[in-house]
C-alpha positions as CSV (number, residue, x, y, z in Angstrom):
1,M,-3.9,15.5,12.0
2,D,-3.2,16.3,15.6
3,I,0.0,15.3,17.3
4,G,-0.3,11.7,18.5
5,G,-3.1,10.9,16.1
6,F,-3.4,8.1,13.6
7,I,-5.7,6.2,11.3
8,V,-5.6,2.4,11.2
9,N,-7.7,0.4,8.7
10,G,-9.9,3.4,8.1
11,I,-10.6,4.1,11.8
12,G,-9.3,7.3,13.5
13,S,-7.5,7.5,16.8
14,D,-10.3,9.7,18.2
15,E,-12.8,7.0,17.6
16,L,-10.5,4.5,19.2
17,K,-9.8,6.8,22.2
18,S,-6.1,6.3,21.7
19,H,-3.0,8.3,20.8
20,I,0.7,7.7,20.1
21,Q,2.8,8.9,23.1
22,H,6.2,9.1,21.4
23,R,7.4,9.5,17.9
24,P,9.0,6.2,17.0
25,Q,12.3,5.4,15.4
26,I,11.8,4.8,11.6
27,V,14.3,2.5,9.9
28,A,14.9,2.7,6.2
29,P,14.1,-0.6,4.4
30,R,17.1,-2.9,3.8
31,R,17.8,-3.8,0.2
32,K,17.8,-7.6,-0.4
33,V,21.4,-8.2,-1.3
34,S,23.3,-11.4,-0.5
35,F,27.1,-11.7,-0.6
36,R,28.7,-14.9,-1.9
37,E,32.3,-16.0,-2.1
38,V,33.4,-16.8,-5.6
39,S,36.4,-18.9,-6.4
40,G,39.3,-16.8,-7.7
41,R,37.7,-13.5,-6.6
42,S,38.9,-11.3,-3.8
43,G,36.1,-10.2,-1.6
44,A,32.4,-11.4,-1.6
45,V,30.3,-10.7,-4.7
46,P,27.0,-9.0,-4.1
47,F,23.8,-10.5,-5.6
48,D,21.1,-7.9,-5.8
49,E,17.4,-9.1,-5.9
50,N,16.2,-5.6,-6.7
51,A,13.7,-5.8,-3.8
52,Y,13.5,-4.7,-0.1
53,E,12.8,-6.2,3.2
54,N,10.0,-5.3,5.7
55,T,10.9,-3.1,8.6
56,T,9.6,-3.1,12.2
57,V,8.1,-0.2,14.0
58,S,7.4,-0.1,17.8
59,L,4.7,2.3,19.1
60,T,3.8,3.4,22.6
61,L,0.1,4.3,22.8
62,V,-2.5,5.0,25.4
63,T,-6.2,4.1,25.3
64,Y,-8.5,6.3,27.4
65,G,-11.6,5.5,29.4
66,S,-13.6,7.2,32.2
67,S,-14.0,3.8,33.9
68,E,-12.3,0.5,33.9
69,E,-15.2,-1.0,31.8
70,E,-14.9,1.8,29.1
71,A,-11.1,1.5,29.0
72,N,-11.4,-2.3,28.5
73,Y,-14.0,-1.8,25.7
74,N,-11.8,0.7,23.9
75,R,-8.9,-1.7,24.3
76,G,-10.8,-4.3,22.3
77,K,-11.6,-1.8,19.6
78,V,-8.0,-1.0,19.2
79,F,-7.0,-4.6,18.9
80,D,-9.7,-5.3,16.4
81,A,-8.6,-2.3,14.3
82,F,-5.0,-3.5,14.1
83,N,-5.6,-7.3,14.0
84,S,-5.8,-8.9,10.6
85,G,-4.6,-11.9,8.7
86,G,-2.9,-9.5,6.3
87,Y,-1.7,-6.0,6.0
88,V,-3.9,-3.0,7.0
89,P,-3.4,0.7,6.1
90,F,-1.9,2.9,8.8
91,I,-1.4,6.7,8.7
92,P,0.5,8.2,11.6
93,Y,0.6,11.9,12.6
94,F,4.3,12.1,12.0
95,D,3.9,11.1,8.3
96,P,0.4,12.2,7.4
97,D,0.8,12.1,3.6
98,K,1.9,8.5,3.4
99,I,0.0,5.2,3.9
100,Y,2.0,2.5,5.7
101,M,0.9,-1.1,5.1
102,V,1.3,-2.8,8.5
103,H,0.7,-6.2,10.1
104,L,0.3,-6.6,13.9
105,E,3.1,-8.6,15.4
106,S,2.2,-8.0,19.1
107,M,0.2,-5.8,21.4
108,V,1.0,-5.6,25.1
109,F,-1.1,-3.7,27.5
110,V,0.7,-2.4,30.6
111,G,-1.3,-1.3,33.7
112,S,-0.1,1.6,35.8
113,R,-1.7,3.6,38.6
114,V,-0.1,6.7,37.1
115,Y,-2.6,6.4,34.2
116,G,-5.7,5.7,36.3
117,H,-8.3,4.0,34.1
118,N,-6.3,4.8,31.0
119,Q,-4.3,1.9,29.6
120,P,-0.8,2.3,28.0
121,Y,0.2,-0.4,25.5
122,E,3.1,-1.3,23.2
123,V,2.4,-2.2,19.6
124,T,4.9,-3.9,17.3
125,L,4.2,-3.7,13.6
126,T,5.9,-5.2,10.6
127,V,5.8,-2.7,7.8
128,K,6.0,-3.2,4.0
129,P,8.9,-1.4,2.5
130,Y,7.0,0.9,0.2
131,K,4.6,3.6,1.5
132,Y,1.8,4.9,-0.8
133,E,1.2,8.6,-1.3
134,R,-2.0,9.2,0.5
135,L,-3.7,12.1,-1.4
136,Q,-4.0,10.7,-4.9
137,E,-7.2,10.3,-6.8
138,P,-7.8,8.0,-9.9
139,M,-7.3,9.9,-13.1
140,A,-9.6,9.5,-16.1
141,F,-8.5,9.9,-19.8
142,T,-10.4,9.7,-23.1
143,S,-7.2,10.1,-25.2
144,S,-3.5,9.5,-24.8
145,A,-2.0,11.0,-21.7
146,T,1.3,11.8,-19.9
147,L,1.7,11.0,-16.2
148,L,4.5,12.4,-14.0
149,N,5.8,10.1,-11.3
150,P,7.0,12.4,-8.4
151,Y,9.1,9.7,-6.7
152,Y,12.3,7.9,-7.5
153,Y,10.6,4.5,-7.6
154,P,8.4,2.7,-10.1
155,S,4.8,2.1,-9.1
156,K,2.3,-0.7,-9.9
157,P,-0.9,1.0,-11.0
158,L,-4.5,0.0,-11.0
159,I,-5.9,0.6,-14.6
160,T,-9.5,0.3,-15.7
161,L,-10.3,0.0,-19.4
162,Y,-13.8,0.9,-20.5
163,G,-15.0,-0.4,-23.9
164,T,-15.6,-3.6,-25.8
165,G,-13.7,-6.0,-28.0
166,D,-9.9,-6.2,-28.4
167,S,-7.5,-3.5,-27.3
168,T,-3.8,-2.8,-27.0
169,L,-2.6,-0.6,-24.1
170,S,0.8,1.1,-24.5
171,V,2.7,2.2,-21.5
172,N,6.0,3.9,-22.3
173,G,6.2,1.9,-25.6
174,D,5.5,-1.5,-23.9
175,Q,2.4,-3.2,-25.4
176,F,-0.3,-5.0,-23.4
177,V,-2.9,-6.9,-25.4
178,F,-6.4,-7.6,-24.2
179,K,-9.1,-9.6,-26.0
180,N,-12.9,-9.6,-25.8
181,I,-13.4,-6.8,-23.2
182,Q,-17.0,-6.7,-22.1
183,G,-17.8,-3.2,-20.9
184,S,-14.8,-2.8,-18.6
185,L,-11.6,-4.6,-17.5
186,V,-9.5,-3.9,-14.4
187,I,-5.7,-4.5,-14.6
188,D,-4.1,-4.7,-11.1
189,S,-0.3,-4.6,-11.6
190,E,0.3,-5.1,-7.9
191,T,-1.5,-8.4,-7.6
192,E,-1.0,-9.2,-11.3
193,N,-4.7,-9.9,-11.9
194,C,-7.3,-8.9,-14.4
195,Y,-11.0,-8.8,-13.4
196,R,-14.3,-7.2,-14.1
197,M,-16.8,-5.8,-11.5
198,N,-20.4,-7.0,-11.8
199,G,-22.2,-5.1,-9.2
200,G,-20.3,-6.0,-6.0
201,Q,-19.0,-9.3,-7.5
202,I,-15.5,-9.7,-8.9
203,I,-15.3,-11.7,-12.2
204,N,-11.9,-13.2,-13.0
205,E,-10.8,-12.1,-16.4
206,N,-7.1,-13.2,-16.4
207,K,-7.7,-15.2,-19.6
208,K,-8.4,-11.9,-21.5
209,M,-4.8,-10.6,-21.0
210,Y,-2.5,-11.9,-23.7
211,T,0.7,-10.4,-22.3
212,L,2.9,-11.9,-19.6
213,D,4.0,-8.7,-17.9
214,F,1.9,-6.0,-16.2
215,P,2.1,-2.3,-16.7
216,E,4.5,-0.3,-14.5
217,L,4.9,3.5,-14.1
218,K,8.5,4.5,-14.1
219,P,10.0,7.5,-12.3
220,E,9.4,10.9,-14.0
221,T,7.5,10.9,-17.4
222,N,5.1,8.1,-18.4
223,I,3.3,8.1,-21.8
224,I,0.0,6.2,-22.0
225,S,-2.0,5.4,-25.2
226,W,-4.2,2.7,-26.6
227,T,-5.8,1.2,-29.7
228,G,-9.2,-0.5,-30.1
229,N,-12.7,0.3,-29.1
230,I,-11.8,1.9,-25.7
231,T,-13.8,5.0,-24.7
232,K,-12.0,5.8,-21.5
233,I,-9.3,4.6,-19.1
234,E,-8.9,5.3,-15.4
235,I,-5.6,5.1,-13.7
236,E,-4.9,4.9,-9.9
237,P,-1.1,5.4,-10.1
238,R,-0.2,4.2,-6.6
239,W,2.8,6.4,-6.3
240,Q,5.1,5.0,-3.7
241,S,8.3,5.8,-1.8
242,L,10.7,3.9,0.5
243,I,11.2,6.8,3.0
């Protein structure tokens, strides 16, 4: 990726006729720890939630146009790419191997004769603490497998079971029980949902999971196995990092 380039919500900066002018300051996520005074104790006692807060990133960008009309059109494309009711994936040139999940807080366009028809603008993004590894493909297995997590943090994978009937999935010795699988079953540990794809339609299958917790891939070595009439499993590991 060229210096100044980015991809937002699957759209490249070349298509948006924009680039990042300056490398922004990146702040490490703050751990959610509150301090409380306890009677009879000297100093506040930390209460750790084992979670992290969002961060904020401010970007200075420029949108190009050979005329005022073209610049205005490209400005609308940029806004539509960033604007969403939820998070959108963002890949910047200064961290091209990571996917940031961002939400648009504000976008301010600032006119200046120095830029001619080109339009500089300031974008403020709220960023989820964890960043996904970008270049990872789903892995398919027909027998037990060992996965190596390259980061210091656990990940919440997307696992698809292919087969029929009842099955027990084992992840590092933890057992996850599923009943009456009909062809396939997707287990999304991030959203904590089970479903089945029928063409382009999502069929809710949460009732087929008989375990409260969802699988998690810990740092370093993970051992995966299963019992039952399962012919294949696919795992999208979703390796993630805080920095």
